[in-house]
C-alpha positions in Angstrom: 123.4 -69.4 28.0 124.8 -70.1 24.5 126.3 -73.4 26.0 123.1 -74.6 27.2 121.5 -73.5 23.9 124.1 -75.4 21.8 123.9 -78.5 24.0 119.7 -78.5 23.6 120.6 -78.1 19.7 122.9 -81.1 19.9 120.5 -83.5 21.7 117.6 -82.3 19.6 119.8 -83.2 16.4 120.7 -86.8 18.0 117.9 -89.2 16.5 117.6 -91.4 19.6 116.9 -88.2 22.2 114.6 -86.8 19.1 112.3 -90.0 19.4 112.4 -90.0 23.3 111.2 -86.2 22.8 108.8 -87.2 20.0 107.6 -90.1 22.2 107.1 -88.0 25.5 105.5 -85.0 24.1 102.5 -87.8 22.8 102.3 -89.5 25.9 102.3 -86.4 27.8 99.0 -85.2 25.6 97.9 -88.9 25.9 97.9 -88.5 29.7 96.6 -84.8 29.7 93.1 -85.7 27.9 92.2 -88.1 30.8 92.9 -85.2 33.4 90.9 -83.0 31.2 87.9 -85.4 30.9 87.8 -85.9 34.7 86.6 -82.7 35.2 83.5 -83.6 33.5 83.3 -87.2 34.2 83.4 -86.6 38.5 80.1 -84.2 37.8 77.9 -87.4 35.5 79.0 -90.3 37.3 79.3 -91.1 41.2 82.0 -92.2 43.6 80.2 -95.7 43.3 80.4 -95.6 39.6 84.1 -95.2 39.4 84.6 -98.1 42.2 82.5 -100.3 39.9 85.2 -99.1 36.6 88.3 -99.3 38.5 86.9 -102.8 39.5 86.3 -104.4 36.2 89.1 -102.5 34.9 91.7 -103.7 37.1 90.4 -107.7 36.2 90.5 -107.3 32.4 94.1 -105.6 32.6 95.3 -108.5 34.4 93.7 -111.1 32.5 95.6 -109.2 29.4 99.0 -109.7 31.0 98.7 -113.4 30.4 96.3 -113.8 26.9 99.1 -113.1 24.6 101.9 -115.5 26.4 104.1 -112.2 26.4 104.7 -113.0 22.7 104.4 -109.3 21.9 107.7 -108.7 23.2 109.4 -110.8 20.7 108.3 -108.5 18.1 110.8 -106.2 19.1 113.3 -109.0 18.7 112.2 -109.8 15.3 114.2 -109.0 12.5 112.1 -109.1 9.3 108.5 -107.8 8.5 107.7 -111.4 7.6 108.8 -112.5 10.8 106.7 -109.8 12.7 103.5 -110.8 11.1 103.9 -114.5 12.2 104.5 -113.4 15.7 101.6 -111.2 15.8 99.4 -113.4 14.0 100.7 -116.2 16.9 100.3 -113.7 19.6 96.7 -112.9 18.4 95.5 -116.6 18.5 96.7 -117.3 22.0 95.1 -113.9 22.7 91.7 -115.3 21.3 91.9 -118.7 23.0 92.8 -117.4 26.3 89.6 -114.7 26.2 87.5 -117.1 25.0 88.0 -119.3 27.6 87.6 -116.5 29.9 84.2 -115.6 28.3 83.1 -119.4 28.8 84.1 -119.5 32.3 82.5 -116.4 32.9 79.0 -117.2 31.2 79.3 -120.7 33.2 79.8 -118.4 36.3 76.8 -116.1 35.5 74.5 -119.1 34.7 75.3 -120.8 38.0 75.7 -118.0 40.7 72.4 -116.5 39.4 74.3 -112.8 39.0 70.9 -110.3 39.5 71.1 -107.0 36.9 71.7 -106.5 33.5 74.6 -104.0 34.3 76.7 -106.9 36.3 76.1 -109.5 33.3 77.2 -106.8 30.6 80.3 -105.8 32.8 81.3 -109.2 33.3 80.9 -110.1 29.7 83.0 -107.1 28.8 86.0 -108.1 30.5 87.6 -110.7 27.9 86.5 -108.1 25.3 88.6 -105.1 26.9 91.4 -107.8 27.8 91.6 -108.9 24.2 91.7 -105.7 22.6 93.7 -104.0 25.3 96.3 -107.0 24.5 95.7 -106.3 20.8 97.0 -102.9 20.8 99.8 -103.7 22.9 101.0 -105.8 19.9 100.4 -102.6 17.3 102.7 -100.5 19.9 105.5 -103.3 19.7 105.1 -103.3 15.8 105.6 -99.3 15.8 108.8 -99.6 18.5 110.3 -102.2 16.5 110.0 -100.0 13.1 111.0 -96.9 15.1 107.7 -94.8 14.3 107.4 -93.6 17.2 105.3 -90.4 15.9 102.6 -93.2 14.8 103.0 -94.8 18.2 102.4 -91.2 20.0 99.4 -90.8 17.6 97.9 -94.0 18.6 98.4 -93.2 22.5 96.6 -89.9 21.6 93.7 -91.4 20.2 93.2 -94.2 22.5 93.0 -91.5 25.3 90.9 -88.7 23.3 88.2 -91.6 22.5 88.0 -93.0 26.2 87.4 -89.5 27.3 84.9 -89.0 24.8 82.7 -92.1 24.8 82.7 -92.7 28.7 81.2 -89.2 28.5 78.8 -89.9 26.1 78.1 -93.0 27.7 76.8 -91.1 31.0 73.4 -92.2 30.6 74.8 -95.6 31.6 76.2 -94.8 35.0 76.8 -98.5 36.1 78.4 -99.4 33.2 79.2 -96.1 30.9 82.9 -95.6 32.0 83.9 -99.5 31.4 82.0 -99.3 28.6 83.4 -96.4 27.0 87.0 -97.9 27.4 86.0 -100.9 26.0 84.5 -99.5 22.8 87.6 -97.4 22.6 90.0 -100.1 22.5 88.2 -101.7 19.8 88.2 -98.7 17.7 92.1 -97.7 18.0 93.0 -101.2 17.1 90.7 -101.7 14.0 91.5 -98.0 12.8 95.5 -98.8 12.9 95.6 -102.6 12.6 94.4 -101.7 8.7 97.3 -99.3 7.9 100.0 -102.0 9.2 101.7 -104.6 6.8 102.8 -106.7 9.4 99.0 -107.3 10.8 97.8 -108.4 7.1 96.0 -111.6 7.2 96.8 -114.9 5.8 93.4 -116.5 6.0 94.8 -119.7 8.4 92.6 -119.6 11.3 94.9 -122.8 12.9 98.7 -121.8 14.0 100.7 -122.1 10.7 104.2 -123.8 11.0 105.8 -120.4 10.5 103.8 -119.7 13.7 104.5 -123.0 15.9 108.5 -122.3 15.0 108.7 -118.7 16.1 106.4 -120.1 19.4 109.1 -122.6 19.9 112.1 -120.1 19.3 110.4 -117.4 21.8 109.1 -119.7 24.4 110.9 -118.1 27.1 108.5 -115.3 26.9 105.2 -117.7 27.9 107.4 -119.8 30.5 109.2 -117.1 32.4 107.4 -113.6 31.3 103.8 -114.3 31.7 104.7 -115.4 35.8 107.3 -112.3 36.0 104.5 -109.8 35.1 101.9 -111.8 37.1 104.0 -111.1 40.1 105.2 -107.9 39.3 101.3 -106.6 38.8 100.6 -108.0 42.2 103.4 -106.5 44.2 102.7 -103.3 43.0 99.2 -104.2 44.4 100.6 -105.0 47.8 99.8 -102.0 49.8 96.0 -101.7 48.8 96.0 -105.1 49.9 97.8 -104.8 53.2 97.5 -101.3 54.4 93.7 -101.2 54.3 92.9 -104.4 56.8 95.6 -103.3 59.0 95.3 -99.2 58.8 91.8 -98.5 57.8 90.9 -96.9 54.1 91.8 -93.5 55.7 95.7 -94.2 55.7 95.5 -96.3 52.7 94.1 -92.8 51.0 97.0 -90.8 52.6 99.5 -93.6 51.1 97.9 -93.9 47.9 97.9 -90.1 47.0 101.3 -89.1 47.1 102.1 -92.6 45.3 99.8 -91.9 42.2 100.8 -88.1 41.6 104.7 -89.3 42.5 104.6 -92.2 39.9 102.7 -90.3 37.3 105.3 -88.1 35.8 107.6 -90.9 36.5 105.8 -93.7 34.4 105.1 -91.2 31.9 109.2 -90.5 31.6 110.1 -94.4 31.9 107.7 -95.5 29.3 108.6 -93.0 26.7 112.5 -93.6 27.4 111.9 -97.4 27.5 109.9 -97.7 24.5 112.9 -96.0 22.2 115.7 -97.8 24.2 114.5 -100.8 23.5 114.7 -100.5 19.8 118.0 -98.9 20.1 119.6 -101.7 22.6 118.2 -104.3 19.7 119.9 -102.5 16.7 122.9 -102.3 19.1 123.1 -105.6 20.6 125.8 -106.7 18.7 127.9 -103.6 19.2 128.4 -103.7 22.8 130.7 -100.7 23.0 128.0 -98.3 21.5 125.3 -99.7 23.1 127.4 -99.2 26.9 128.0 -95.7 25.9 124.5 -95.1 25.0 123.4 -96.4 28.1 125.4 -94.7 30.1 124.9 -91.3 28.7 120.7 -91.6 29.0 121.6 -92.8 32.7 123.3 -89.7 33.3 120.6 -87.7 32.0 117.7 -89.3 33.9 120.1 -88.7 37.2 120.4 -85.2 36.2 116.8 -84.5 35.6 115.7 -86.2 38.7 118.0 -85.7 41.5 117.2 -82.4 42.3 113.2 -82.4 42.5 113.4 -86.2 43.9 115.6 -84.5 47.1 113.7 -81.6 47.4 110.5 -83.8 48.0 112.7 -86.2 50.2 113.4 -83.4 52.4 110.4 -80.8 52.2 107.4 -83.3 51.5 105.6 -82.9 54.5 105.5 -79.3 54.2 104.9 -79.1 50.9 101.8 -81.3 50.9 100.8 -78.8 54.0 101.1 -75.6 51.9 99.2 -76.9 48.5 96.9 -79.3 49.9 96.6 -78.4 53.5 96.9 -79.7 56.9 94.8 -82.6 56.9 97.3 -83.9 53.8 100.5 -83.3 56.1 101.1 -86.8 56.7 100.8 -87.9 52.9 103.7 -85.6 52.3 105.1 -87.7 54.8 104.4 -90.7 53.1 105.9 -89.2 50.1 108.9 -88.5 51.7 109.6 -92.0 52.7 108.7 -93.4 49.3 110.7 -91.0 47.3 113.9 -92.9 46.9 112.4 -95.9 45.7 110.7 -94.3 43.4 113.6 -92.3 42.3 115.4 -95.9 41.8 112.4 -96.8 39.5 112.8 -93.8 37.3 116.2 -94.6 36.9 116.3 -98.4 36.1 112.6 -99.1 34.8 113.4 -97.9 31.2 117.2 -99.4 31.2 115.7 -102.7 32.4 114.3 -103.2 28.9 117.5 -104.4 28.4 116.9 -107.8 29.8 114.0 -108.2 27.0 116.7 -107.8 24.6 119.3 -109.9 25.8 116.2 -112.4 26.4 116.9 -112.8 30.1 113.1 -114.0 31.1 113.9 -116.5 33.4 116.2 -114.0 35.3 113.3 -111.6 35.3 110.9 -113.9 36.8 113.1 -114.9 39.8 113.4 -111.2 40.4 110.0 -110.5 40.4 109.0 -113.3 42.9 111.6 -112.4 45.2 110.7 -108.8 45.2 106.8 -110.0 45.9 107.9 -111.7 48.5 110.4 -109.5 50.0 107.8 -106.6 50.0 105.0 -108.9 51.2 107.6 -109.8 54.6 108.4 -105.8 54.9 104.5 -104.6 54.6 103.8 -107.2 57.4 106.4 -106.6 59.8 105.5 -103.1 59.9 101.8 -103.7 60.1 102.0 -106.6 62.7 105.5 -106.4 64.7 105.6 -102.5 64.7 101.8 -101.7 64.0 102.8 -98.6 62.6 102.0 -97.5 58.7 105.4 -95.3 58.7 107.1 -98.5 59.4 105.3 -100.5 57.3 105.5 -98.2 54.1 109.1 -97.3 55.4 110.4 -100.7 54.8 108.4 -101.6 52.1 110.1 -98.5 49.9 113.5 -99.5 51.4 113.4 -103.2 50.0 112.0 -101.7 46.9 115.1 -99.3 46.6 117.3 -102.0 47.5 115.8 -104.2 44.6 115.6 -101.9 42.0 119.2 -100.5 42.3 120.0 -103.9 42.0 118.1 -104.1 38.7 119.4 -100.5 37.7 123.1 -102.0 38.3 122.8 -105.4 36.5 121.0 -103.7 33.0 123.8 -101.0 33.3 126.4 -104.1 33.3 124.4 -106.2 30.9 124.6 -103.1 28.3 128.3 -103.2 28.5 128.0 -99.6 30.3 131.2 -99.1 32.7 130.0 -99.3 36.5 133.3 -97.7 37.6 132.4 -94.4 35.6 128.3 -95.1 36.5 129.8 -94.8 40.4 132.0 -91.8 39.8 129.4 -89.8 38.0 126.8 -90.3 40.7 128.9 -89.8 43.6 130.1 -86.5 42.0 126.4 -85.3 41.4 125.4 -86.6 44.8 128.5 -84.0 46.5 127.4 -81.2 44.7 123.6 -81.3 44.8 122.7 -83.0 48.4 124.9 -81.2 50.9 123.6 -77.4 49.9 119.9 -78.5 50.2 120.6 -80.3 53.3 122.1 -76.9 54.8 119.2 -75.4 53.7 116.7 -78.1 55.3 118.5 -77.9 58.6 118.8 -73.9 58.8 115.0 -73.7 57.4 
């Protein structure tokens, strides 16, 4: 116990891990509030209202991916407050232009298609509004990350989730639009409140692109050239099971797959996003000191691996039984789906935070090719399971297997790019697997 207490104290004294813990705590609360509000929201909105909200939210989120040209990532690479300010306004002006064009196209669609009903028209018009402010908040996030202001970032996330839940509950009198309207107004309020307090967002009074903004646009042109396409394919890739499982196997099977996928990935995304936002700033500050960067990257990987290996191994070995016990016999097959996707999700947990080194080292082109190849490979695997084997277990198993291979490859490349020793990494992984897996496998066979 004293050794454990000393180890925890040592971690808490380390600024890097203290920042991760601070951000994780804020992100946890930010995810907790929506879950609590959901208990009330499900009683005042119908499933149909949720379906409408998810549809428009997904469209607006997809639009926000391209609306800044991904220049927000360049903020993390910027060295001075002045440079960050120019990149911020370059991104915002592109953001405004893209969403203004989207608004014009939506208005033309409404006029030409003759959309019936005011709620549908309002929802369509809110798409570019949500997209603009959602992307704007991402710019603020990256300014906080660049400045190591992780407590402020935590409070921003909490404010956004809390205000969204409150407003969605208050707008229950507009059942068809209340959920999306609450989300839109929340983005607007949070952005306006936080943007006023950040020096990098101060307005210079020029609505056109300044000479400095054009210069930084050229300097970081690889972000719109490659990162936009990479993010689009990444988004489409993550949605593939929805597009393929439902047509081939029906909505029930899609539900059995989506249920474990959602609840396994939620804590993984929470941990990964907390780590990556701290790690990318640390990597940027150490990119000219590759030895120290390699050491801290390997140390972080080891802690991630130790944290995840036992729970993921247990889920991989006993997923069906766990789901049957917790959720009932009708969800046992969903637990089997969880077993199939466990290796892939574990690889995501390990690789996603460290892969932000590619932003620091400006490997946008490689990232684009990676995401395109991953997308194509996933399509082939899902269609092979659906058309040739005609079995959802084969489809999900192949999808998970190819995803596991890709994310392990991404992990290895990220470790190498950061200067971490691959030999030390392999020895650590092998040693940890020998210690943890055999007892669990024996226990599984015995039970």
